[in-house]
C-alpha positions in Angstrom: 73.8 13.5 29.7 70.5 15.2 29.0 69.0 15.9 25.6 69.9 19.6 25.6 73.6 19.1 26.4 73.7 16.2 23.9 72.4 18.5 21.3 75.1 21.0 22.0 77.9 18.6 21.7 77.0 17.9 18.1 75.7 21.2 16.7 78.9 22.7 15.5 79.3 20.5 12.4 76.2 21.4 10.6 75.6 23.6 7.5 72.5 25.3 8.8 70.4 28.1 7.3 72.0 31.6 7.6 69.3 34.0 6.4 67.2 34.4 9.6 69.7 34.9 12.4 68.7 37.0 15.4 70.6 40.3 15.1 70.2 40.9 18.8 72.2 37.7 19.4 74.6 37.7 16.5 75.6 40.4 14.0 77.8 40.3 10.9 79.8 43.5 10.2 79.7 42.8 6.5 77.5 40.7 4.3 80.0 39.4 1.8 79.7 35.9 0.3 83.1 34.3 0.9 84.2 30.7 1.3 86.0 29.0 4.1 89.7 28.3 3.4 89.0 24.7 2.4 85.9 22.9 1.1 86.9 19.3 0.4 84.7 16.8 -1.3 86.0 14.0 0.9 87.5 14.2 4.4 88.0 12.3 7.7 88.6 13.8 11.1 88.7 13.2 14.8 87.6 15.7 17.4 86.8 16.2 21.1 83.9 18.2 22.2 83.2 20.1 25.5 80.1 22.0 26.6 79.4 24.5 29.4 78.9 21.7 31.9 82.4 20.3 31.0 80.8 17.2 29.6 83.1 15.6 27.1 82.6 13.5 24.0 84.9 12.2 21.3 83.9 11.7 17.7 85.1 10.7 14.3 83.4 12.0 11.1 83.9 10.9 7.5 82.4 12.5 4.4 82.4 11.3 0.8 80.9 13.7 -1.8 80.9 11.1 -4.5 78.9 8.7 -2.4 77.0 11.6 -0.9 77.3 10.0 2.5 78.5 11.0 5.9 79.5 8.7 8.8 79.6 10.0 12.3 81.0 7.9 15.2 80.2 9.3 18.7 81.8 8.1 21.9 79.6 9.0 24.9 79.3 8.1 28.5 76.7 5.6 27.5 78.8 3.9 24.9 79.4 4.3 21.1 77.0 4.9 18.3 77.4 5.4 14.5 75.1 7.5 12.3 75.4 6.9 8.5 73.7 9.6 6.4 72.8 8.7 2.8 71.6 11.8 0.9 70.5 9.7 -2.1 68.0 7.6 -0.2 67.3 10.2 2.6 68.0 7.6 5.3 70.1 7.4 8.4 71.4 4.2 9.8 71.7 4.6 13.5 73.9 1.8 14.9 74.4 1.0 18.6 78.1 0.0 18.5 77.9 -1.3 22.1 75.3 -4.0 21.2 76.9 -5.7 18.2 75.6 -9.1 19.1 72.1 -7.9 18.4 72.2 -8.5 14.6 68.8 -6.9 13.9 68.2 -4.5 16.8 71.6 -2.7 16.8 70.7 -0.8 13.6 67.7 1.5 13.3 66.6 3.4 10.1 65.6 7.0 10.6 64.6 9.7 8.0 67.2 12.2 6.9 66.1 15.8 6.9 67.2 18.8 4.8 70.9 19.5 4.8 70.0 22.9 6.2 68.9 21.3 9.5 70.6 19.2 12.1 69.1 15.8 12.2 67.7 14.4 15.4 69.1 10.9 16.2 67.6 8.9 19.1 70.0 6.7 20.8 70.3 5.3 24.4 67.3 7.4 25.5 68.8 10.7 24.4 68.2 12.8 21.3 71.4 13.8 19.6 71.2 16.4 16.9 73.8 14.9 14.6 75.2 16.7 11.6 74.6 15.3 8.2 77.5 17.0 6.6 80.5 18.9 8.1 79.9 22.6 7.4 82.6 23.1 4.9 81.6 20.0 3.0 78.2 21.3 2.1 79.1 24.3 -0.2 79.5 28.1 0.5 78.4 29.7 3.7 78.0 33.5 4.3 80.7 34.4 6.8 83.3 37.1 7.5 87.0 36.9 8.3 88.0 38.2 11.7 91.8 38.1 11.3 94.4 35.9 13.0 94.5 34.4 16.5 96.7 32.1 18.4 95.0 28.8 19.5 97.2 26.7 21.9 100.2 28.5 20.4 99.3 27.8 16.8 98.6 30.8 14.5 95.1 30.5 12.9 92.8 32.4 10.6 89.5 33.3 12.4 86.2 33.2 10.6 82.8 34.0 12.0 79.2 33.6 11.0 75.6 33.9 12.2 72.9 31.2 11.6 69.3 30.5 12.3 67.9 27.0 12.7 64.3 26.9 11.8 63.7 23.3 13.0 64.1 24.3 16.7 63.9 28.1 16.5 67.6 28.6 17.5 70.0 31.3 16.7 73.7 30.4 16.4 77.0 32.0 16.0 80.0 30.0 15.0 83.8 30.7 15.2 86.1 28.7 13.0 89.9 28.6 13.3 92.0 27.3 10.5 95.8 26.8 10.6 97.8 29.2 8.4 101.0 27.3 7.9 101.6 24.0 6.1 98.5 22.1 5.1 95.4 24.2 5.9 93.0 22.4 8.2 90.5 23.2 10.9 91.9 23.4 14.4 88.9 24.5 16.5 85.2 25.3 16.1 83.2 27.1 18.8 79.5 27.2 18.6 77.2 29.4 20.8 73.4 28.7 20.6 70.5 30.7 21.8 67.1 29.2 22.3 64.9 32.0 21.0 61.9 31.0 23.1 63.6 31.5 26.5 66.8 33.2 25.4 68.9 30.5 27.2 72.4 30.0 25.8 74.9 27.2 25.5 78.4 26.9 24.2 80.2 24.0 22.7 83.9 23.9 21.8 85.3 21.4 19.2 89.0 20.7 19.1 90.0 18.9 16.0 93.0 16.6 16.5 93.2 15.1 13.1 92.0 16.1 9.7 92.6 14.7 6.2 91.0 15.7 2.9 91.8 12.4 1.3 89.7 9.3 1.0 91.3 6.1 2.3 91.1 2.8 0.5 88.5 1.4 3.0 88.5 -2.3 3.7 85.1 -3.8 2.8 85.0 -5.3 6.3 85.7 -1.9 8.0 84.1 0.8 5.9 82.6 3.6 8.0 80.0 4.2 5.4 78.5 0.8 5.9 77.0 -0.9 9.0 79.6 -3.2 10.6 80.1 -6.6 9.2 77.3 -9.0 10.3 74.7 -6.3 11.2 71.5 -6.1 9.2 69.4 -2.9 9.0 65.8 -3.6 8.5 64.0 -1.3 5.9 67.3 -0.1 4.4 66.8 1.3 1.0 69.5 -0.3 -1.2 67.9 1.1 -4.4 67.1 -2.3 -5.8 70.7 -3.2 -6.3 71.2 -7.0 -6.4 74.2 -9.3 -7.0 75.1 -10.2 -10.5 73.1 -12.9 -12.3 74.1 -16.3 -10.8 76.0 -18.8 -12.9 74.6 -22.2 -13.7 77.9 -23.8 -12.8 81.1 -23.1 -10.9 83.8 -24.6 -8.8 85.9 -23.1 -5.9 88.2 -23.7 -3.0 87.2 -22.4 0.4 89.2 -21.7 3.5 86.9 -21.3 6.5 88.0 -19.8 9.8 85.6 -20.1 12.8 85.0 -16.9 14.7 86.3 -17.4 18.3 87.5 -21.0 17.9 89.9 -20.1 15.0 89.2 -23.6 13.7 90.2 -23.8 10.0 88.5 -26.0 7.4 89.4 -26.5 3.8 86.9 -27.5 1.1 86.3 -27.8 -2.6 82.8 -27.3 -3.9 81.3 -27.5 -7.4 77.8 -27.1 -8.8 76.2 -27.5 -12.3 72.5 -26.9 -12.5 72.2 -27.9 -16.2 74.0 -31.2 -15.6 72.0 -31.7 -12.3 75.2 -32.4 -10.5 77.0 -31.1 -7.4 80.3 -32.0 -5.7 81.8 -31.5 -2.2 85.3 -32.6 -1.2 86.9 -32.4 2.2 87.9 -34.1 5.5 85.1 -34.8 7.9 86.0 -34.8 11.6 86.5 -38.1 13.5 83.2 -37.5 15.3 81.3 -37.3 12.0 78.9 -40.1 11.2 80.1 -40.0 7.6 83.6 -40.6 8.7 82.6 -43.9 10.4 80.3 -44.9 7.6 82.6 -44.4 4.6 86.0 -44.6 6.3 88.4 -42.1 7.7 90.0 -39.7 5.2 89.0 -37.2 2.6 85.5 -37.8 1.3 84.2 -36.9 -2.1 80.4 -36.5 -2.5 79.0 -36.3 -6.0 75.2 -35.9 -6.2 73.5 -36.9 -9.5 70.0 -35.5 -9.2 69.0 -36.7 -12.6 69.3 -40.3 -11.5 68.7 -39.6 -7.8 72.1 -41.1 -6.8 74.8 -40.1 -4.4 78.4 -41.3 -5.0 80.6 -41.1 -1.9 84.3 -41.9 -2.6 87.0 -42.1 0.1 89.9 -40.4 -1.7 92.5 -41.9 0.7 91.2 -45.5 0.8 89.7 -45.7 -2.7 86.4 -47.3 -1.7 83.2 -45.9 -3.3 79.6 -46.2 -2.1 76.4 -45.6 -4.1 73.3 -44.5 -2.3 69.9 -43.0 -3.3 69.3 -39.3 -2.7 66.2 -39.2 -0.5 66.6 -36.3 1.9 67.3 -32.5 1.3 70.9 -31.6 1.8 73.3 -28.7 1.3 72.5 -28.6 -2.5 68.9 -29.8 -2.7 65.4 -29.3 -1.5 62.0 -31.0 -1.7 59.0 -29.8 -3.7 56.3 -31.9 -2.1 57.8 -35.4 -2.4 60.1 -34.5 -5.3 63.8 -34.0 -4.4 65.6 -31.7 -6.8 68.8 -29.7 -7.1 68.5 -26.1 -6.0 68.4 -23.4 -8.6 71.4 -21.1 -8.5 69.4 -18.4 -6.7 68.2 -21.0 -4.2 71.6 -22.5 -3.9 73.0 -19.1 -2.7 69.8 -18.1 -1.0 69.8 -14.9 -3.1 66.2 -15.1 -4.1 65.2 -13.8 -0.7 63.6 -10.3 -0.5 65.9 -9.7 2.5 69.0 -9.3 0.4 70.5 -5.8 0.6 73.3 -3.9 -1.0 75.5 -2.5 1.8 78.3 -0.7 0.0 81.8 -1.3 -1.3 85.4 -1.6 -0.2 88.6 -3.6 -0.7 88.9 -7.3 0.0 92.4 -8.8 -0.2 93.4 -5.6 -2.0 90.7 -5.9 -4.7 87.7 -3.6 -5.0 84.5 -5.5 -4.0 80.8 -4.9 -3.6 79.0 -6.1 -0.4 75.6 -7.7 -0.1 73.9 -9.1 3.0 71.0 -11.4 3.7 69.2 -12.2 6.9 67.7 -15.6 7.9 66.2 -17.1 11.0 68.1 -20.4 11.4 65.7 -23.1 12.5 67.4 -26.2 14.0 64.2 -28.2 14.1 63.6 -27.7 17.8 60.3 -26.0 18.6 60.8 -22.4 19.6 64.6 -22.5 19.0 65.8 -20.2 16.2 68.9 -18.0 15.7 69.2 -14.7 13.8 71.9 -15.3 11.2 73.3 -13.0 8.5 75.5 -13.8 5.5 77.6 -11.2 3.7 79.1 -11.7 0.3 82.0 -9.8 -1.2 82.2 -9.7 -5.0 84.9 -8.4 -7.4 84.3 -7.8 -11.1 86.9 -9.1 -13.6 86.9 -9.1 -17.4 88.5 -12.2 -19.1 88.7 -13.7 -22.5 86.5 -16.7 -23.2 88.3 -19.1 -25.4 85.1 -21.0 -26.2 83.0 -18.1 -27.3 86.1 -16.0 -28.3 84.6 -13.0 -26.6 85.5 -10.9 -23.6 83.3 -11.7 -20.6 82.9 -9.7 -17.4 82.6 -11.9 -14.3 81.7 -11.2 -10.7 84.1 -13.1 -8.6 83.2 -14.0 -5.0 86.2 -13.1 -2.8 84.9 -14.0 0.6 81.8 -14.3 2.8 81.0 -13.7 6.5 78.5 -15.7 8.4 77.4 -14.1 11.7 74.9 -15.9 14.0 73.5 -15.8 17.5 74.5 -19.4 17.4 78.2 -18.4 17.7 79.4 -21.9 16.6 78.0 -21.1 13.2 79.8 -17.8 12.8 82.8 -17.9 10.5 84.8 -16.1 7.8 85.1 -17.7 4.4 87.9 -16.9 1.9 87.3 -18.0 -1.7 90.0 -19.1 -4.1 90.2 -20.4 -7.7 86.6 -19.6 -8.6 85.9 -21.0 -12.0 82.9 -21.0 -14.3 84.1 -22.3 -17.6 86.2 -25.3 -16.6 84.8 -28.8 -16.6 84.7 -29.1 -12.8 83.9 -32.7 -11.9 86.0 -34.8 -14.3 89.1 -35.0 -12.1 87.6 -37.4 -9.7 87.7 -41.2 -10.4 84.5 -43.0 -9.3 85.0 -46.1 -11.4 85.4 -48.0 -8.1 81.6 -47.6 -7.7 81.1 -49.8 -10.8 82.1 -53.3 -11.8 85.2 -53.1 -14.0 83.7 -55.7 -16.4 80.3 -53.9 -16.8 81.4 -51.3 -19.3 81.8 -50.8 -23.1 84.1 -48.7 -25.2 82.8 -46.6 -28.2 84.3 -44.5 -31.0 82.1 -41.8 -32.6 83.1 -40.2 -35.9 82.4 -36.5 -36.9 83.0 -34.9 -40.3 84.7 -31.5 -40.0 83.6 -28.9 -42.6 86.9 -27.0 -43.2 90.5 -26.5 -42.1 89.6 -23.8 -39.5 87.4 -26.2 -37.6 90.1 -28.9 -37.9 92.6 -26.6 -36.3 90.1 -25.5 -33.6 89.3 -29.1 -32.6 93.0 -30.0 -32.5 93.9 -27.0 -30.4 90.7 -26.9 -28.3 89.4 -30.4 -27.6 87.8 -29.2 -24.5 85.6 -26.8 -26.4 84.7 -29.6 -28.9 83.3 -31.9 -26.2 81.9 -29.3 -23.7 78.4 -29.5 -25.2 78.7 -32.8 -26.9 79.1 -35.2 -23.9 76.3 -34.0 -21.6 73.8 -33.8 -24.5 74.8 -37.3 -25.6 74.3 -38.6 -22.0 70.9 -36.9 -22.0 70.0 -38.6 -25.3 71.1 -42.0 -24.1 69.2 -41.6 -20.9 72.2 -42.2 -18.7 73.9 -40.2 -16.0 76.9 -38.2 -17.3 78.7 -40.0 -14.4 78.5 -43.2 -16.5 80.4 -41.6 -19.5 84.0 -42.1 -18.7 87.3 -40.8 -20.1 86.2 -38.9 -23.2 89.1 -38.2 -25.6 89.1 -36.6 -29.0 91.6 -36.7 -31.8 91.7 -35.5 -35.4 92.4 -37.7 -38.5 92.4 -35.7 -41.7 89.0 -34.0 -41.9 87.5 -36.2 -39.3 87.2 -36.0 -35.5 87.1 -39.2 -33.4 85.6 -39.2 -29.9 86.4 -42.2 -27.8 84.6 -42.8 -24.6 83.6 -45.6 -22.2 80.1 -46.2 -20.8 79.7 -48.1 -17.6 76.6 -50.0 -16.4 74.0 -48.4 -14.2 73.8 -49.0 -10.4 72.0 -52.3 -9.8 69.0 -50.7 -7.9 68.0 -48.6 -10.9 65.4 -49.8 -13.5 64.9 -49.3 -17.2 62.6 -46.5 -16.3 65.4 -44.8 -14.5 68.3 -45.3 -17.0 69.2 -47.2 -20.1 71.1 -50.5 -19.3 74.5 -51.1 -20.7 73.4 -53.8 -23.2 71.1 -51.3 -25.0 73.6 -48.4 -25.3 75.0 -49.2 -28.8 71.4 -49.4 -30.2 70.6 -46.1 -28.5 73.7 -44.5 -30.0 72.6 -45.5 -33.5 69.1 -44.2 -33.0 70.5 -40.8 -31.9 72.9 -40.6 -34.8 70.1 -41.4 -37.3 68.0 -38.6 -35.8 71.0 -36.2 -35.8 70.7 -35.9 -32.0 74.5 -36.3 -31.3 76.1 -32.9 -32.1 78.2 -30.1 -30.8 78.1 -26.3 -31.4 81.3 -24.4 -32.1 82.2 -20.8 -32.8 85.3 -20.6 -34.9 86.7 -17.3 -36.2 83.4 -15.6 -35.8 81.3 -18.3 -37.5 78.9 -20.8 -35.9 79.1 -24.5 -36.8 76.9 -27.5 -35.9 79.0 -30.7 -36.0 77.0 -34.0 -36.2 78.1 -37.5 -35.4 78.2 -39.7 -38.6 78.6 -43.2 -37.1 79.6 -45.2 -34.0 81.6 -48.4 -33.5 82.3 -50.5 -30.4 85.9 -51.5 -29.6 87.3 -54.1 -27.4 89.9 -51.9 -25.7 90.7 -48.2 -25.7 93.3 -47.4 -28.3 95.4 -45.2 -26.0 96.6 -43.3 -29.1 93.9 -40.6 -29.0 95.9 -37.9 -27.3 94.3 -34.6 -26.8 92.6 -33.9 -23.5 94.4 -35.9 -20.9 91.5 -36.2 -18.4 92.1 -38.4 -15.4 90.0 -41.5 -15.2 86.5 -40.7 -14.1 83.2 -39.3 -15.1 83.0 -36.2 -17.3 80.1 -34.5 -15.6 79.0 -31.0 -14.8 79.7 -29.6 -18.3 77.6 -26.6 -18.9 75.1 -26.8 -21.7 75.2 -23.1 -22.4 78.1 -21.6 -24.4 77.8 -18.2 -22.8 78.4 -18.0 -19.0 76.7 -15.1 -17.1 77.3 -13.6 -13.7 78.0 -15.3 -10.5 77.7 -15.0 -6.7 78.7 -16.7 -3.5 76.1 -17.6 -0.9 74.9 -20.1 1.5 76.4 -23.0 -0.4 79.6 -22.2 1.6 77.7 -22.6 4.8 76.1 -25.8 3.8 79.2 -27.5 2.5 81.3 -26.6 5.5 78.8 -27.7 8.1 78.4 -31.1 6.4 82.0 -31.6 7.7 81.4 -30.3 11.2 79.5 -33.3 12.7 77.8 -33.4 16.1 74.3 -33.0 17.2 72.3 -30.6 19.4 69.5 -31.9 21.5 69.4 -34.9 19.2 69.1 -32.7 16.1 71.9 -32.3 13.6 72.5 -28.5 13.7 74.3 -28.6 10.4 71.4 -29.6 8.2 71.1 -26.7 5.8 67.7 -27.6 4.4 66.1 -25.8 7.3 67.7 -22.5 6.5 
């Protein structure tokens, strides 16, 4: 198909200039300003097109006036392409739908011209003059009504107009035919074009088989106003839109389905930047080195970056291993020789300038916004990299925060899609039970990592100022200790993992916090953490300095509650009933009382591939630190 005939196949759907038509080619018998029978602000339609050479092409076109976007899908002898017109940014995304494996090259950005001109789109060696808006989607056009006519046995109203296209010095006359019974819709559009330079003429007939003036509830994975899932458009203007501010802590369940293999993996992940902790829970495959090292079964990884320790517990067998954190992993990176937990932005890889806003749609029936990032995945083999994209789907939800007693709007990650040239990395992720305000790590018992004899029990006493605070502590023990325990661990210079089974009760106007502190791992020194035999003295120093406290907001008032004294006890009293935590460390409690924003990102990829196992050319392909 040559460029001229390609142009003709697409001309009819443009709202071009009317004022300078050639009267020798096209003449209006009257010059009245009237409207076509319909002018919808949204529509979708399918049509077939035929030119003088009997070349055929099928197309779908979608328009949304609220978004001010048009999407055109053309089916040609060379394959399929999609052109997405954005009138806000004046850009066109031209997508080669026959080359979807080319994550970067399949989408090209071109400049969008005036709505009074057909826009040239270069694809597969031809120039297609693709419409930016269907003609009755762009406002009034000067036309005349010619009466009624039968089209394939269907009665229609016939409208006629003359146009001049300055961009290519072409005169045009257009015949529109709209149904007269039932819902009014276009049935046929015939366009005749004259090139004014040589007076050559061409005709294109458009037969419209489907038309709807309603906007479907598009899926976020199949929205025609966005590039297909996984494709990245370089230089796309997303108007500076970014995902919501990321949370400092969260937990979630993940279902991962591999693309092609349909392999399904289930994980639980948690992260707390302020507590310097992360958690990963799942079943490694039999081929995994971790499975052989720590025993077959479900493995729990808790990384304590403050102490530089990794706790690996076999949930099925009960054994627990303590190791130093020395190498970057799914949740960490090195600054020089210093290993540290990633910031939330780094954790999700959303600090990259490559992050783009793609659009919106529905995910599992919930309205979501879509963001995409592009990375070159380096597996550590010289010259071997893979283009990889990651898409995130976020929903906004307003909930009531019991701690701050205010309404909080959250961005909830619903799913993510990883698409890579390394197809074994490609997968779809479905996110469930995303939480920011729960204490996320306390349900896992790691006492097997410590000697049962190397621990002490303590009771701390707090005076409560009034009955409203007494009632709040009795009804909300979690809120009472959410700030208290991590700050206490920080003041004691111990890992929050060593603070076990905190429970709070109320006796009159006094709150009593009972907890157990275990000894540090044997390979740590005094410079790393306080030993167990110095904990009681450290408690008293903190109490005298008023450094053991919690912050509460009760009935709109702010309170600071300080510890008055501490005592050691031989055994836990077991009569302090309030929280009911399982045995284990209370870690990952956020220091801040107000939680902001959230997003899902590359954490999902990192955690999942820790459980994939295997190597490539002697290099572990699932080491996320090289992303």
